[in-house]
C-alpha positions in Angstrom: -14.9 -38.3 -51.8 -16.6 -40.2 -48.9 -19.7 -38.0 -49.3 -19.8 -38.6 -53.1 -19.5 -42.3 -52.5 -22.4 -42.3 -50.1 -24.5 -40.3 -52.5 -23.7 -42.7 -55.3 -24.6 -45.7 -53.2 -27.8 -44.1 -52.1 -28.8 -43.2 -55.7 -28.0 -46.8 -56.8 -30.3 -48.2 -54.1 -33.1 -45.9 -55.0 -32.8 -46.9 -58.7 -32.7 -50.6 -57.9 -35.7 -50.4 -55.6 -37.6 -48.4 -58.3 -36.8 -51.1 -60.9 -38.0 -53.8 -58.6 -41.2 -51.9 -57.9 -41.8 -51.3 -61.6 -41.2 -55.0 -62.3 -43.7 -56.0 -59.6 -46.3 -53.6 -61.1 -46.2 -54.9 -64.7 -48.3 -57.6 -66.3 -46.4 -57.7 -69.5 -46.1 -61.2 -70.9 -48.1 -64.2 -72.0 -50.0 -66.4 -69.5 -51.7 -69.8 -69.8 -55.0 -70.4 -68.1 -54.7 -72.9 -65.2 -58.2 -72.6 -63.7 -61.4 -70.6 -64.1 -64.0 -70.8 -61.4 -67.0 -68.9 -60.3 -68.6 -68.8 -56.8 -72.4 -68.2 -56.7 -72.9 -65.6 -54.0 -76.3 -66.8 -52.8 -75.3 -70.4 -52.3 -71.5 -70.4 -52.0 -71.4 -73.1 -54.7 -68.1 -73.1 -56.7 -68.1 -74.4 -60.3 -65.6 -74.6 -63.1 -66.5 -71.8 -65.6 -65.0 -73.5 -68.6 -64.8 -77.2 -67.5 -62.2 -79.1 -65.5 -59.2 -78.3 -67.8 -59.9 -75.0 -69.5 -57.6 -73.9 -72.4 -56.7 -70.3 -72.7 -54.1 -67.5 -73.0 -54.0 -63.9 -72.0 -51.4 -61.6 -73.4 -50.4 -58.2 -72.0 -48.2 -56.1 -74.3 -45.9 -53.4 -73.2 -47.8 -51.0 -75.5 -50.8 -51.5 -73.1 -52.8 -53.8 -75.5 -54.2 -57.1 -74.3 -55.9 -60.2 -75.8 -57.6 -63.1 -74.2 -59.0 -66.4 -75.5 -60.6 -69.1 -73.4 -62.3 -72.4 -74.5 -63.5 -75.5 -72.8 -61.2 -78.4 -73.2 -64.0 -80.8 -74.0 -65.1 -79.1 -77.2 -65.8 -81.5 -80.1 -63.4 -81.7 -83.0 -65.4 -80.8 -86.1 -64.7 -80.0 -89.7 -66.1 -77.1 -91.7 -67.7 -79.5 -94.2 -69.7 -81.3 -91.6 -70.5 -78.6 -88.9 -74.1 -77.7 -88.5 -75.7 -74.6 -86.9 -76.3 -76.4 -83.6 -72.6 -77.3 -83.3 -71.6 -73.8 -84.2 -73.8 -72.4 -81.4 -72.3 -74.9 -78.9 -68.7 -73.9 -79.9 -69.6 -70.2 -79.6 -71.2 -70.9 -76.1 -68.1 -72.7 -74.9 -65.6 -69.8 -75.4 -64.8 -66.3 -74.5 -62.4 -63.9 -76.3 -61.8 -60.2 -76.4 -59.1 -57.6 -77.0 -58.4 -54.0 -76.1 -56.2 -51.8 -74.1 -55.5 -52.1 -70.4 -54.5 -50.0 -67.3 -52.8 -51.6 -64.3 -52.0 -50.0 -61.0 -50.3 -52.9 -59.3 -53.6 -54.2 -57.7 -56.3 -53.7 -60.3 -56.3 -54.2 -64.1 -59.0 -52.6 -66.2 -59.5 -54.1 -69.7 -60.9 -51.5 -72.1 -62.6 -53.9 -74.5 -62.6 -52.8 -78.2 -63.5 -56.2 -79.8 -65.2 -59.2 -78.3 -66.4 -62.7 -79.5 -70.0 -61.9 -78.7 -70.2 -58.1 -79.4 -71.8 -57.6 -76.0 -68.6 -56.7 -74.2 -67.3 -54.4 -77.0 -67.0 -50.8 -75.7 -67.1 -51.9 -72.0 -64.5 -52.0 -69.2 -63.8 -55.3 -67.4 -62.3 -54.6 -63.9 -60.3 -57.3 -62.2 -58.4 -57.5 -58.9 -54.9 -58.8 -59.3 -53.0 -61.1 -57.0 -49.7 -62.7 -57.6 -48.4 -66.1 -56.4 -45.0 -66.9 -57.8 -45.2 -67.0 -61.6 -49.0 -67.0 -61.4 -51.4 -64.1 -61.7 -54.9 -64.5 -60.3 -57.6 -62.2 -61.7 -60.9 -62.0 -59.8 -64.1 -60.1 -60.2 -66.4 -58.5 -57.7 -70.0 -59.9 -57.3 -71.6 -59.4 -60.7 -74.4 -61.1 -62.7 -73.0 -64.0 -64.8 -73.9 -63.4 -68.4 -74.9 -67.1 -68.9 -77.6 -67.4 -66.2 -77.8 -64.0 -64.4 -76.8 -65.4 -61.0 -74.7 -63.0 -58.9 -71.2 -64.6 -58.8 -67.6 -63.8 -58.3 -65.1 -65.3 -60.7 -61.4 -66.2 -60.3 -59.0 -67.0 -63.2 -55.6 -68.4 -62.4 -53.0 -67.6 -65.1 -49.4 -69.0 -65.2 -46.6 -67.1 -67.0 -45.5 -68.9 -70.2 -41.8 -69.2 -70.9 -41.2 -68.3 -74.5 -39.1 -71.4 -75.0 -41.6 -73.9 -73.6 -44.4 -75.4 -75.7 -47.5 -76.9 -74.0 
């Protein structure tokens, strides 16, 4: 009986630690963008990628699909009736969006992009290092050319988990 009890307790501890490890290695959920910065490697200059108060969400589903939408908060409010081509271009240039599948190993997430707002990213993989701080997930890139100006930069996006019952 004593041996059976020890075996049961040992098994329970292994199962509990496995559940905690699995929970720590999942990204499932919806996150709101808190900050998006890039650091230009040559100068060390840090700038806000989507302005001071970017607006965005990233969703990681348990079926391993993901979607992300990011826009600048200072975008003009326009109407379809009055919008011209210059304004459309400015709106397009002030956003990023894509979807696809993802793989996550606890430290790195790879977004396998199957649709993107600009078409350029469609069919590519976006690799991000993942760091956690409480209910925040920080995604960062290695040094790569920035699509907007070609400067070699690293990027960091800070995402905060969204509670389903709380509206922004």
